[in-house]
Every structure is written in C-alpha cells, then in structure tokens.
C-alpha positions as CSV (number, residue, x, y, z in Angstrom):
1,X,35.6,15.2,3.6
2,X,32.0,13.9,3.4
3,X,28.8,15.8,3.9
4,X,28.4,14.8,7.6
5,X,31.9,16.2,8.4
6,X,31.2,19.4,6.5
7,X,28.0,19.9,8.4
8,X,29.8,19.2,11.7
9,X,32.4,21.9,10.9
10,X,29.8,24.4,9.8
11,X,27.8,23.7,13.0
12,X,30.9,24.2,15.2
13,X,31.8,27.5,13.6
14,X,28.2,28.7,13.7
15,X,27.8,28.0,17.4
16,X,31.1,29.7,18.2
17,X,30.3,32.7,16.1
18,X,26.9,33.1,17.5
19,X,28.4,33.3,21.0
20,X,31.0,35.8,19.7
21,X,28.2,38.0,18.3
22,X,26.1,37.9,21.4
23,X,28.9,39.0,23.7
24,X,28.6,42.9,23.8
25,X,31.4,44.7,21.9
26,X,31.8,47.7,19.7
27,X,29.4,46.4,17.0
28,X,26.7,45.8,19.7
29,X,27.3,49.3,21.1
30,X,26.9,50.9,17.7
31,X,23.7,49.1,16.8
32,X,22.3,49.8,20.3
33,X,23.0,53.5,20.1
34,X,21.7,53.9,16.5
35,X,18.5,51.9,17.3
36,X,17.7,54.1,20.2
37,X,18.8,57.5,18.8
38,X,18.3,57.2,15.1
39,X,15.6,54.5,14.7
40,X,15.3,51.0,13.4
41,X,16.3,51.6,9.7
42,X,19.6,53.3,10.7
43,X,20.4,50.4,13.0
44,X,19.5,47.8,10.3
45,X,21.8,49.6,7.8
46,X,24.6,49.6,10.3
47,X,23.9,45.9,10.8
48,X,24.4,45.2,7.1
49,X,27.6,47.2,7.3
50,X,28.8,45.1,10.2
51,X,27.9,41.9,8.5
52,X,29.8,43.0,5.4
53,X,32.8,43.6,7.6
54,X,32.3,40.1,9.1
55,X,32.3,38.6,5.6
56,X,35.4,40.5,4.6
57,X,37.3,39.4,7.7
58,X,36.0,35.9,7.2
59,X,37.3,35.7,3.6
60,X,40.6,37.2,4.7
61,X,40.8,34.7,7.5
62,X,40.1,31.7,5.3
63,X,42.7,32.8,2.8
64,X,45.4,33.3,5.3
65,X,45.6,36.9,6.4
66,X,47.2,35.7,9.7
67,X,50.1,34.3,7.8
68,X,50.4,37.6,5.9
69,X,50.6,39.5,9.2
70,X,53.3,37.2,10.5
71,X,55.3,37.6,7.4
72,X,54.8,41.4,7.3
73,X,54.2,42.7,10.8
74,X,54.1,46.3,9.6
75,X,50.7,45.5,7.9
76,X,49.2,44.5,11.3
77,X,50.7,47.6,12.9
78,X,49.2,49.8,10.2
79,X,45.8,48.2,10.8
80,X,46.1,48.6,14.5
81,X,47.1,52.3,14.3
82,X,44.6,53.1,11.6
83,X,41.7,51.3,13.2
84,X,42.5,52.8,16.6
85,X,42.6,56.3,15.2
86,X,39.2,55.8,13.5
87,X,37.6,54.5,16.7
88,X,39.2,57.4,18.7
89,X,37.8,60.0,16.3
90,X,34.4,58.4,16.3
91,X,34.4,58.4,20.1
92,X,35.5,62.0,20.3
93,X,32.7,63.0,18.0
94,X,30.2,61.2,20.1
95,X,31.5,62.6,23.4
96,X,31.6,66.2,22.0
97,X,28.1,65.8,20.5
98,X,26.7,64.6,23.8
99,X,27.0,68.2,25.2
100,X,24.9,69.7,22.4
101,X,21.2,70.5,22.8
102,X,19.1,67.4,22.2
103,X,16.2,67.4,19.7
104,X,12.7,67.3,21.2
105,X,11.4,63.9,22.3
106,X,9.5,62.2,19.6
107,X,11.2,64.0,16.7
108,X,11.5,61.6,13.8
109,X,14.9,60.2,13.0
110,X,16.9,61.8,10.2
111,X,16.3,59.6,7.1
112,X,19.4,61.0,5.4
113,X,21.5,59.6,8.3
114,X,20.0,56.1,7.8
115,X,20.7,56.1,4.1
116,X,24.1,57.7,3.9
117,X,26.1,57.1,7.1
118,X,24.8,54.1,9.1
119,X,26.1,51.4,6.7
120,X,29.5,53.1,6.5
121,X,29.7,53.4,10.3
122,X,28.8,49.7,10.7
123,X,31.4,48.6,8.1
124,X,34.2,50.8,9.4
125,X,33.6,50.0,13.0
126,X,33.9,46.3,12.3
127,X,36.9,46.7,10.0
128,X,38.6,49.0,12.5
129,X,38.9,46.3,15.1
130,X,42.4,44.8,14.7
131,X,41.5,41.8,16.8
132,X,38.9,40.6,14.2
133,X,41.3,39.1,11.6
134,X,43.3,37.3,14.3
135,X,40.2,36.0,16.0
136,X,38.6,34.8,12.7
137,X,41.9,33.2,11.5
138,X,42.3,31.4,14.8
139,X,38.7,30.2,14.7
140,X,39.2,28.8,11.2
141,X,42.6,27.3,12.1
142,X,40.9,25.4,15.0
143,X,37.7,24.4,13.3
144,X,38.5,23.8,9.6
145,X,40.4,20.8,8.4
146,X,43.9,21.3,7.0
147,X,42.8,21.0,3.3
148,X,39.3,22.5,3.5
149,X,37.7,23.1,0.2
150,X,36.9,26.6,-1.0
151,X,33.2,25.7,-1.0
152,X,33.4,24.8,2.7
153,X,35.2,28.0,3.5
154,X,32.8,30.2,1.6
155,X,29.8,28.4,3.3
156,X,31.3,29.1,6.7
157,X,31.8,32.8,5.8
158,X,28.3,33.0,4.5
159,X,27.0,31.4,7.7
160,X,28.9,34.0,9.8
161,X,27.3,36.8,7.7
162,X,23.8,35.4,8.2
163,X,24.3,35.1,12.0
164,X,25.6,38.6,12.2
165,X,22.6,40.0,10.3
166,X,20.1,37.9,12.3
167,X,21.5,38.8,15.7
168,X,22.0,42.5,15.2
169,X,18.7,42.8,13.3
170,X,17.0,41.4,16.4
171,X,18.9,43.9,18.6
172,X,17.9,46.8,16.3
173,X,14.3,45.8,16.2
174,X,13.9,45.3,20.0
175,X,15.7,48.5,21.0
176,X,14.0,50.7,18.4
177,X,10.5,49.9,19.9
178,X,8.9,53.1,21.0
179,X,8.5,52.3,24.7
180,X,12.1,51.0,24.9
181,X,13.7,53.8,22.9
182,X,11.7,56.5,24.7
183,X,13.0,55.3,28.1
184,X,16.6,55.3,26.8
185,X,16.1,58.6,25.0
186,X,16.0,60.4,28.3
187,X,19.5,59.1,28.9
188,X,20.8,59.9,25.5
189,X,23.5,62.3,26.7
190,X,24.9,59.8,29.1
191,X,24.7,57.0,26.5
192,X,26.6,59.1,24.0
193,X,29.2,60.0,26.6
194,X,29.7,56.4,27.7
195,X,29.8,55.2,24.1
196,X,32.3,58.0,23.2
197,X,34.6,57.2,26.1
198,X,34.5,53.5,25.3
199,X,35.3,54.1,21.6
200,X,38.2,56.4,22.5
201,X,39.6,54.1,25.2
202,X,39.6,51.1,22.8
203,X,41.0,53.2,20.0
204,X,43.9,54.2,22.2
205,X,44.4,50.6,23.3
206,X,44.4,49.2,19.8
207,X,46.7,51.9,18.5
208,X,49.3,51.7,21.4
209,X,49.4,48.1,22.6
210,X,52.4,46.2,21.6
211,X,52.0,43.2,19.3
212,X,52.7,39.9,20.9
213,X,55.9,38.6,19.4
C-alpha cells in the first residue's frame, strides 16, 4: 500500500472511532459521574485508563482475538461472565452508596481517589465490556486491507488511543466546571442510583446473554 492508501484507512478508522466514542456508553457514564462527583483529575485519570483499555483491545483486535474467540468459545464466555460480574459489583456499590449521607456541597474531592482508583476503574470498565473486542475486530476487518503492515495497525491503534483521550478529556473538563458540577451535585443520589442500575443491568446482560453461534 502507498501513503495515500494508508492515510485513507487511518482516516476511515478515525472517523468511525470518533463516532463510537461520542455515543454514550459505560465509559461515558463513568467519566461523567467522576467529573461531577470527584473532580476533573479523577475523571482525567479514568480517561487515561479507558484509553489504555482501548489500546489493549485495539492491539488484540489487530492481532486476531476474534479468530481466537471463534476457535476457543470458552474464552469469550469467560470474558462475558467475568466482565458482567465486575460491572454488576460496581453497579451494586454505586447503588448502595447512593443511600448514604452526602458530603457537604463544596467539599473538595478526595485526592487519594483520583490517584489510586480512577485509572483502575476506567481501565477495568473498558476491559469488562465483552462487546469491545468483537467491535474492534469487526472494524479492523472491514477497514484494514488483508495484508496490512504492523506499522499501519499500530498507527490505527495509536489514533484510537488519542481520540479516546481527547474526547473524554473534553467531557471531563466541561462537566467538572464548578457551575456545571454544582448543578448536578444536587442530583448526585439519583445520578448514582441511575448509574448503578445501568451498570448492574448491563452486567447481567453481558453475563447471561447467549453467544451468537
């Protein structure tokens, strides 16, 4: 392939991935909640975790994880059940925590949370989605040429990483603005309850739905 063709492939994957990032999902829900409840730094660390998960699935997709799942269906089942269980537990914690007494408005976010938990939450939330490897593999199968070079594949994965960081950083920055977060802080209990129910519902769905044969 020549340079123009490579640029065309990267452009197509970038456009499609940007749309995929903008559509609200679990990652968006996590960054939104952290930005409003824990502050910008926590949300940005979660963003880095999410983008790291994106890069991991991108590399796995490029090197053929879909073919591995087809050859060993139990691996996909294990991912579905494990990911679903993680999401359900996170949702249950959010839902249970929503009934506890809220800190006073204007209390600063806990810096320990930002440094020790947010990145891990972002990474695990992204990795726990069993649809991600199939989605990324399908995207690469459709957009990449049959004998794509490793350099082209790594460039596409890097582009996906950058798009994830840019989009969720924007979300984190906007939603952590004082006048925005203050308005949502009044609804924090309901936000946590809705987030918790969404995580639990998707966790149950991922863990129990049958794999298409």
